[in-house]
C-alpha positions in Angstrom: 0.0 0.0 0.0 1.7 3.2 -1.0 -1.1 5.8 -0.6 -2.9 6.4 2.7 -6.0 8.5 3.3 -6.6 10.3 6.6 -8.3 7.2 8.2 -5.3 5.1 7.4 -2.9 7.8 8.6 -4.8 8.0 12.0 -4.3 4.2 12.4 -0.5 4.8 12.4 -0.4 8.0 14.5 -1.2 8.3 18.2 -1.8 12.1 17.8 -5.2 13.5 17.4 -6.6 17.0 16.7 -5.1 19.6 17.0 -1.7 17.8 16.9 -2.2 15.7 13.7 0.1 17.2 11.1 -0.4 14.6 8.3 -3.5 14.7 6.2 -2.5 12.1 3.6 0.4 9.9 2.4 1.2 10.1 -1.3 3.8 7.4 -1.2 5.1 5.0 1.5 8.0 2.7 0.6 9.0 0.9 3.8 11.7 0.9 5.0 13.2 3.6 2.9 10.9 6.6 2.4 7.6 8.3 2.7 6.0 11.4 1.1 3.2 12.9 3.2 0.9 16.0 2.9 -0.3 18.6 5.3 -2.9 21.0 4.0 -2.3 24.2 5.9 -5.7 25.8 6.6 -6.4 29.3 7.7 -8.4 27.6 10.5 -5.4 26.1 12.2 -5.5 26.9 16.0 -2.1 28.5 16.1 -2.6 31.2 13.4 -4.5 33.7 15.6 -1.4 34.0 17.7 1.4 33.3 15.2 1.0 36.0 13.9 -2.3 37.9 13.7 -1.1 40.3 11.0 0.8 37.8 8.9 0.1 34.2 9.9 2.9 31.6 9.4 3.1 28.0 10.4 5.5 27.6 13.4 8.7 25.9 12.5 8.4 23.5 15.4 5.1 22.2 13.8 6.9 21.7 10.5 9.4 19.6 12.4 6.5 17.8 14.1 5.0 17.0 10.7 8.4 15.5 9.8 8.4 13.4 12.9 4.9 12.2 12.3 5.8 11.1 8.8 8.8 9.3 10.2 6.6 7.7 12.8 4.3 6.4 10.1 7.2 5.0 8.1 8.6 3.4 11.3 5.4 1.7 12.2 4.8 0.6 8.6 8.3 -0.8 8.4 7.9 -2.8 11.7 4.5 -4.0 10.6 2.9 -2.6 13.8 0.5 0.2 14.8 0.7 2.4 17.8 -1.3 1.4 20.8 -2.0 3.0 24.2 1.4 1.8 25.3 3.6 2.7 22.3 4.9 6.1 21.1 7.5 7.3 18.6 9.6 9.9 20.4 11.9 12.5 19.1 15.4 12.0 20.5 17.2 14.6 18.4 17.0 17.2 15.7 20.1 18.3 13.7 20.7 20.8 11.0 17.1 22.2 11.0 16.8 25.0 8.5 13.8 27.1 7.6 14.1 28.7 4.2 10.6 30.2 3.5 7.5 30.8 5.6 4.5 28.4 5.3 1.2 30.3 5.2 -2.5 29.5 5.1 -3.5 27.9 1.9 -0.1 26.1 1.3 0.1 22.4 0.9 3.2 21.1 2.8 4.8 18.1 1.2 7.0 16.2 3.6 9.6 13.7 2.3 11.4 11.6 4.8 14.2 9.1 4.1 15.4 6.5 6.6 19.2 7.0 6.7 20.1 4.4 9.3 18.9 2.6 12.4 21.2 1.8 15.3 19.8 -0.1 18.2 16.4 1.4 18.7 17.2 4.9 17.3 16.5 5.8 13.6 17.9 8.7 11.8 15.8 10.4 9.1 16.7 13.0 6.4 13.6 15.2 6.0 12.6 17.9 3.5 9.4 20.0 3.5 8.3 21.6 0.3 5.5 23.9 -0.9 4.8 23.8 -4.7 8.1 22.0 -5.2 10.2 24.6 -3.4 12.1 23.6 -0.2 10.8 25.5 2.8 12.5 23.5 5.6 14.9 20.6 6.1 16.3 18.7 9.0 17.8 15.5 10.2 15.8 13.9 13.0 16.3 11.0 15.3 13.4 9.1 16.6 12.9 6.0 18.8 9.8 3.8 19.3 9.3 3.3 23.0 6.8 1.6 25.3 5.1 3.8 27.8 5.6 2.7 31.4 2.4 1.9 33.4 1.9 4.2 36.3 2.8 2.6 39.6 
């Protein structure tokens, strides 16, 4: 399965509104890469405060979209889905660069490539584009972890 609609995306993400940053997957080729989409709506909850006179998508949320795409790729690669006890954590962000603002009406295309996995930590090369133009890039490290039960 290479394309995924929002219902399939939600099956692979523990996040829910307003933190879901992936609307659709155009291509998923486990274990190597994924191309996902985020439709940036003027109704996003962060736009009234970031910034009222010239709204832009916060860079940290672009990074979150990259991590969510990486999480989908990780779960698809392992043949599992997140459950109430499993999450895909950020463990590092390197070389993050923001080249152009992302504004309401843009469609953010996130391309993530698995570069390597060592023990339980995977490193991903990520690029975000709008209309084919790179708007952000980063190398992120993520790890799938079990959530401890409260004692």
